[in-house]
C-alpha positions in Angstrom: 94.4 123.3 100.7 92.2 122.8 97.7 94.4 120.2 96.4 94.4 118.4 100.0 90.6 118.6 100.0 89.7 118.0 96.5 92.9 116.0 95.2 94.4 115.9 91.6 93.8 113.4 88.9 97.1 111.6 87.5 97.6 114.4 84.7 97.5 117.2 87.2 99.8 115.4 89.5 102.2 114.8 86.6 102.0 118.4 85.5 102.8 119.6 89.2 105.5 117.1 89.5 107.3 118.2 86.3 106.9 122.0 87.2 108.8 121.3 90.5 111.4 119.2 88.9 112.1 122.1 86.6 112.2 124.8 89.2 116.0 124.4 89.6 118.9 122.2 88.5 118.6 118.8 87.2 121.7 116.5 87.2 123.5 115.3 84.1 125.7 112.2 83.6 128.2 111.0 81.1 126.7 109.1 78.1 128.5 105.8 79.0 126.3 105.6 82.1 123.0 105.7 80.3 121.1 102.2 81.3 123.1 101.9 84.5 121.8 104.9 86.6 119.6 103.8 89.3 118.0 105.0 92.7 115.5 103.9 95.6 113.0 105.7 97.6 111.4 104.6 100.8 108.3 106.5 102.3 109.8 105.9 105.8 110.1 103.2 108.3 111.2 102.4 111.7 114.7 100.9 111.6 114.8 101.4 107.9 118.5 101.4 106.9 118.3 99.6 103.6 119.8 102.6 101.6 123.1 102.2 103.4 123.4 98.6 102.2 121.6 98.9 98.9 123.6 101.5 97.4 126.9 99.9 97.6 125.3 96.4 96.6 124.0 98.0 93.4 127.4 99.8 92.7 128.9 96.3 93.2 126.8 94.9 90.4 127.9 97.7 87.9 125.1 100.2 88.6 125.7 104.1 89.2 123.8 105.1 92.2 123.3 109.0 93.0 121.5 108.6 96.0 120.1 111.8 97.1 118.6 111.2 100.7 117.2 113.4 103.6 117.2 113.8 107.4 114.9 112.3 109.8 111.9 114.3 111.1 109.6 112.9 113.7 109.7 109.2 114.3 111.6 108.0 111.1 115.3 108.2 111.1 116.9 109.9 108.1 119.7 108.1 106.1 121.9 111.2 106.3 121.7 111.1 110.2 122.7 107.6 110.2 126.0 108.1 108.1 126.9 111.1 109.8 127.4 108.8 112.9 130.7 108.2 111.1 133.2 111.0 111.9 134.1 113.1 108.8 131.2 111.9 106.6 130.1 114.8 104.5 126.6 114.6 103.0 126.7 118.2 101.2 128.3 117.5 97.9 128.7 119.8 94.8 127.6 118.1 91.7 131.1 117.6 90.2 132.2 116.1 93.3 129.3 113.8 93.4 130.2 112.6 89.9 133.7 112.0 90.6 132.8 109.8 93.5 130.3 107.9 91.3 133.0 107.5 88.7 135.4 106.1 91.2 133.1 104.1 93.6 129.9 103.8 91.7 127.6 105.4 94.4 127.2 108.1 96.8 124.7 109.0 99.4 124.3 112.8 100.0 121.8 115.6 100.5 119.7 117.8 98.3 121.7 120.6 96.9 120.4 124.0 97.3 119.1 124.4 93.8 117.7 121.0 93.3 113.8 121.2 93.1 113.8 124.5 95.2 110.1 124.5 94.9 109.7 121.5 96.9 111.3 123.3 100.1 108.8 126.2 99.7 105.9 123.9 99.2 106.7 121.7 102.0 107.0 124.7 104.4 103.6 125.8 103.4 102.1 122.2 103.8 103.7 121.9 107.2 102.0 125.0 108.6 98.7 124.4 106.8 98.5 120.7 108.0 98.2 119.6 104.4 101.3 117.3 104.5 99.4 114.0 104.2 98.0 114.6 100.7 98.6 112.0 98.2 99.2 114.3 95.0 101.5 116.5 97.1 103.3 113.7 98.5 103.8 112.3 94.9 104.9 115.5 93.4 107.5 115.9 96.3 109.1 112.4 96.0 109.0 112.1 92.5 110.2 115.7 91.5 113.4 115.2 93.5 114.2 111.7 92.0 113.3 112.7 88.5 115.8 115.6 88.9 118.5 113.0 89.4 118.0 111.9 85.8 118.2 108.3 86.6 117.1 105.4 84.3 115.2 103.2 86.7 113.9 103.8 90.3 112.5 101.4 92.8 110.2 102.8 95.6 109.6 101.2 98.9 106.1 102.0 100.0 105.6 101.2 103.6 102.3 99.8 104.6 101.3 99.3 108.3 100.7 101.0 111.6 103.9 102.8 111.6 103.8 104.0 108.0 103.8 107.7 107.3 100.8 107.7 104.9 99.5 104.2 104.1 98.3 102.4 107.3 96.4 100.0 105.0 97.0 98.0 101.7 94.4 100.0 100.0 96.1 103.2 100.7 99.5 101.6 100.1 98.4 100.6 96.6 97.0 104.0 95.8 100.4 105.5 96.7 102.5 103.0 94.9 100.2 103.6 91.8 100.5 107.5 91.9 104.3 107.5 92.5 104.8 104.9 89.5 102.5 106.8 87.2 104.2 110.2 88.0 107.6 108.6 87.4 106.6 107.3 84.1 105.0 110.7 82.9 108.6 112.2 83.7 110.4 109.6 81.9 111.8 107.3 84.6 111.0 103.6 84.9 109.8 103.0 88.2 108.6 100.1 90.2 107.0 100.1 93.6 107.2 97.5 96.3 104.6 97.7 99.0 106.3 96.3 102.2 105.1 95.7 105.7 105.7 98.2 108.4 104.2 97.1 111.6 107.4 95.8 113.3 110.9 97.3 113.4 113.0 96.5 110.5 115.9 94.4 111.7 116.7 94.4 115.4 118.4 98.0 115.8 117.0 101.6 116.0 119.4 104.5 116.4 121.8 105.9 114.1 125.1 104.2 115.1 123.3 101.1 115.8 121.8 101.1 112.3 125.2 101.7 110.8 126.5 98.6 112.7 123.5 96.5 111.5 124.1 97.6 108.0 127.9 96.6 108.2 126.6 93.3 109.5 124.3 92.8 106.5 127.1 93.8 104.1 129.1 90.9 105.7 126.6 88.4 104.7 125.0 88.4 108.2 122.1 90.2 110.0 118.4 90.0 110.2 116.6 88.2 107.5 113.9 90.7 107.0 116.6 93.6 106.4 118.4 91.3 103.8 115.2 90.3 102.2 114.2 94.0 101.6 117.8 94.7 100.1 117.5 91.7 97.8 114.0 92.3 96.6 114.4 96.2 96.0 117.8 95.8 94.2 116.7 92.9 92.4 113.7 94.8 90.9 115.9 97.6 89.9 118.5 95.3 87.9 115.8 93.1 86.3 113.9 96.3 85.1 117.1 97.3 83.4 118.4 94.3 82.2 115.2 92.3 81.3 116.2 89.4 83.7 115.1 87.7 86.6 118.5 87.1 88.3 118.6 90.5 90.0 118.1 89.1 93.6 120.8 86.6 93.1 123.2 89.3 91.9 122.5 91.6 94.9 122.8 88.4 97.3 126.2 87.5 95.7 127.8 91.1 96.4 126.7 90.6 100.1 128.1 87.3 100.6 131.5 87.8 98.7 132.4 91.2 100.3 132.0 93.3 97.1 129.3 95.4 98.7 131.1 96.0 101.8 134.1 97.1 99.8 131.9 99.7 98.0 130.5 101.0 101.1 134.1 101.3 102.7 135.3 103.2 99.6 132.1 105.6 99.5 132.5 106.3 103.2 136.2 107.5 102.6 135.3 109.3 99.4 132.8 111.3 101.2 135.2 112.3 104.1 135.6 109.5 106.6 139.3 108.7 107.9 140.8 105.6 105.8 142.1 104.1 109.0 138.5 104.5 110.7 136.9 103.0 107.7 139.1 100.2 107.7 138.5 99.5 111.4 134.7 99.8 111.2 134.3 97.7 108.0 136.7 95.2 109.4 134.6 94.3 112.5 133.2 90.8 112.3 130.0 92.1 113.6 129.0 88.9 115.3 127.6 91.2 117.8 126.3 94.7 117.2 128.1 96.0 120.2 131.4 95.6 118.4 130.5 98.9 116.8 131.5 100.6 120.1 135.1 99.9 119.4 135.3 102.3 116.7 132.2 104.6 117.2 131.1 106.8 120.1 128.8 104.9 122.7 126.2 106.3 124.9 127.0 106.6 128.6 124.5 103.9 129.8 122.9 101.0 128.7 119.8 99.4 130.3 118.0 96.1 129.7 114.4 95.3 130.1 113.0 91.8 131.1 110.0 90.1 129.5 107.1 90.4 131.8 105.6 87.2 131.0 106.5 83.8 129.2 105.3 83.2 125.5 105.8 84.1 122.0 106.0 87.9 121.0 103.0 88.3 118.6 103.4 92.0 117.9 105.3 94.9 118.6 104.3 98.6 118.2 107.2 99.9 116.4 106.0 103.5 116.0 106.0 103.6 119.9 109.5 102.2 120.1 110.5 104.7 117.7 108.8 107.6 119.6 110.9 106.5 122.7 114.0 106.6 120.5 113.1 110.2 119.8 112.8 111.1 123.3 116.5 109.5 124.0 117.8 111.8 121.1 117.8 109.5 118.3 115.6 111.7 116.0 114.5 115.4 115.8 110.9 116.5 117.0 111.8 119.8 114.9 114.0 120.4 112.1 116.6 122.4 113.7 117.2 119.8 116.8 120.4 118.1 117.2 120.7 114.4 116.9 122.6 112.1 119.4 124.1 109.4 117.1 125.0 107.1 119.9 121.4 106.3 121.6 118.9 103.8 120.6 117.7 100.3 121.2 118.8 96.9 120.3 116.1 94.2 120.2 117.4 90.9 121.7 114.0 89.3 120.6 111.7 90.2 117.9 108.2 89.3 116.5 107.9 85.5 116.6 110.6 85.0 119.3 109.9 83.0 122.4 110.8 84.7 125.4 110.7 83.7 129.1 109.6 85.8 132.1 112.6 87.5 133.5 114.7 87.3 130.3 116.0 90.4 128.6 114.3 91.4 125.4 115.9 94.9 124.6 119.0 96.9 125.4 118.5 100.7 125.7 121.5 102.9 125.1 121.1 106.2 126.5 122.7 109.3 128.3 122.6 109.1 132.1 119.5 111.2 132.8 117.5 110.4 129.7 115.9 106.8 130.6 113.3 106.7 133.5 110.6 104.4 134.5 107.9 106.0 132.2 109.9 105.2 129.1 110.6 101.7 130.4 106.8 101.3 130.8 106.1 102.7 127.3 108.6 100.1 125.9 107.0 97.3 127.8 103.6 98.2 126.5 104.8 97.9 123.0 104.7 94.1 123.2 101.9 91.5 122.9 102.4 87.8 123.6 101.0 84.7 122.4 101.1 81.3 124.2 101.2 79.6 120.8 104.0 80.0 117.9 102.9 82.2 115.1 104.2 82.4 111.4 105.7 85.9 110.6 104.0 87.2 107.3 106.2 87.9 104.2 107.6 91.4 104.4 106.7 92.3 100.8 102.9 92.5 100.3 102.8 93.4 96.7 104.2 95.1 93.6 103.2 98.0 91.2 104.7 98.3 87.8 104.3 100.8 85.0 101.1 100.3 82.8 
């Protein structure tokens, strides 16, 4: 509580982070992987499926990616929840199995082991019940202690800024968070770069676990929404350039998406983590010209409902936080840590910010179980849109960058 009220300076934050990192195991890797070990962390966003694409794309560039991710709590969907919509996918891996997968494939995406930064679990539980979760030093120590325990050479941080961001609703707060995370990483010997990215509108067109897997595969096939691909290229490019001292990282990532190497790594990763080979081949073999192709392989919700635009015009904004909260009600996320997730539900946006729509034209499809969608939720979704009579330019998704000093 004292930290929440008074804060910590940079040195104190670094000392806390190091103590948390050393409260349990730290990972170790073969010497020949030195200079290739990388990871990414996002502060959480609506429709944020970047990790599913970035990890295999980096592996296809020759990197080693031990990505330890989390589950969703509240309005943000967790990377592990998305991947568990693939039958058989296992997120709990012992360290020797994790190393074997990285040796064979180059990447894995798994959950935190029981003795990796155990202090974080205790401190987070205390923060939760004392209302001290949104404290910059405590957030910094929680994030960086886990990433430093992975013993990677370089880390890229995606700091979300906007009305749907967890901590940083404006650019000033975003820069403070980015600076704190980069500084703490440097104190623990990890080279980190932070990108501040916009989180006012959903990332991509899909929110919901299976739908986000489908959109990830679409991007891995060189297709998909521009904003999602831009994030993957920018974050991956930062990592590669920070290690290699080049400015070709973005192009290297783009090449793996366009030539199929990243998709092949994704297929090999999900098989290595328990998915059936035949299912993985079917899933990754879908053309994905339409997201709905995923229902040929993975479980679909009982019903789908489309909502129609209430007026003609250009969509000038979309309240992504409210869209995510509706998805939470449908079962796509968990309001409490012990809740189950329904992987098959969610929303697919048929129009996005900047799109022109006509009154009576469908703008969103909701996938839901028979009794879970009602007029109240429909009204909430309709209220997320604001319209303009004139076309508008969509601002760049990357706001700024913070590098080690």
